[in-house]
C-alpha positions in Angstrom: 10.3 114.1 68.3 12.1 111.4 66.3 15.3 109.7 66.6 16.9 112.3 64.4 16.7 114.8 67.2 18.0 112.5 70.0 21.7 112.6 70.3 23.4 109.2 70.1 26.1 108.4 72.5 29.6 107.8 71.2 29.4 104.3 72.7 26.4 103.6 70.5 28.1 104.9 67.3 31.1 102.8 68.2 28.8 99.7 68.7 27.4 100.2 65.4 30.7 100.9 63.6 32.3 97.8 64.8 29.1 95.7 64.0 28.9 97.0 60.4 32.6 97.1 59.9 34.3 94.4 62.2 37.7 95.0 60.5 37.9 98.7 61.0 39.7 100.6 63.8 37.6 102.6 66.3 39.3 104.7 69.0 37.0 106.4 71.5 37.8 108.7 74.5 34.7 108.2 76.7 32.1 110.7 75.3 34.4 113.2 74.1 35.4 111.9 70.5 35.8 108.9 68.4 37.9 108.2 65.4 37.1 105.4 62.8 39.6 104.2 60.3 38.8 101.8 57.6 39.5 100.9 53.9 36.7 101.2 51.6 35.8 100.9 47.7 33.0 102.8 46.3 32.0 100.1 43.8 33.1 96.5 42.9 35.5 97.8 40.3 36.6 100.9 42.2 40.0 101.4 43.8 40.5 101.1 47.6 40.8 104.1 49.8 41.9 104.3 53.4 39.5 106.8 55.1 39.3 108.3 58.6 36.3 109.8 60.4 37.0 112.0 63.3 33.9 113.0 65.5 34.1 115.4 68.4 30.8 115.1 70.2 28.8 118.4 70.2 31.4 120.1 68.1 32.6 118.8 64.7 32.6 115.6 62.2 35.4 115.4 59.7 35.9 112.8 57.0 39.3 112.3 55.3 40.8 110.0 52.6 44.2 109.3 54.1 45.5 106.8 51.4 46.2 107.2 48.6 47.7 110.7 49.3 47.5 112.6 47.2 44.5 111.6 45.4 44.8 111.9 41.7 43.3 114.8 40.1 41.2 115.1 36.8 43.1 116.4 33.8 43.2 120.2 33.8 42.1 120.5 37.5 44.3 121.7 40.3 41.9 120.8 43.1 39.6 118.1 44.3 35.9 118.9 43.9 33.5 119.2 46.6 36.0 119.1 49.6 36.8 121.4 52.4 40.6 120.9 51.7 42.3 119.5 48.9 45.6 119.2 50.7 43.9 117.5 53.7 41.7 115.6 51.5 38.9 116.5 53.8 35.6 115.5 52.1 32.3 117.6 52.1 29.6 114.8 52.5 26.6 117.0 53.7 25.3 120.5 54.3 26.5 121.5 57.8 23.2 123.0 58.9 21.9 119.8 60.3 19.3 119.2 57.5 21.0 116.1 56.3 23.1 114.8 59.3 22.9 115.4 63.0 24.2 113.7 66.1 21.0 111.7 66.3 21.7 109.7 63.3 24.0 106.7 62.9 27.3 107.3 61.1 27.0 104.0 59.5 23.5 104.8 57.9 24.5 108.4 56.8 28.1 109.8 56.6 29.9 106.5 55.7 27.6 105.5 52.8 27.9 109.3 51.7 31.6 108.8 51.6 31.3 105.7 49.3 29.0 107.9 47.0 31.6 110.7 47.1 34.5 108.2 46.1 32.1 106.8 43.3 31.6 110.4 42.0 35.3 111.2 42.4 36.3 108.2 40.3 33.9 109.4 37.5 35.3 112.8 37.9 39.0 111.6 37.5 38.0 110.1 34.2 35.8 112.6 32.7 36.6 115.9 34.6 33.0 116.5 35.3 31.9 116.4 38.8 28.4 114.7 39.0 28.0 114.3 42.7 26.1 117.5 43.5 26.8 119.8 46.2 27.6 123.5 46.6 31.0 124.9 45.3 33.5 125.5 48.1 35.9 128.5 48.2 
């Protein structure tokens, strides 16, 4: 089987995070969890967002916008689109069934670029009120 089925160590993920985002902050507790914090922009004309990725090996991966907080909402909307939690600003970036992301894939090549894409669509949504980023509606 290919790389997508082989679980990458948190040490390997950390190396790639620091290599691709040298100004970011990575905290790792052995092979238990890692947290990555960085400031990103979805496009050259986009705003800057401080984000945090929290990955517990073999359990969960969560991605948050931590600044600005709260994120601006589009006119007439009471919640952010395509998130697990508006209050926590916890983004939904992929289907959790393992078909798009799994622990054998680099975070720097998948989840982090998907966060840039989410933020790009978010900025369009704030201006238009229409979510164009796809995905399924969350309860």
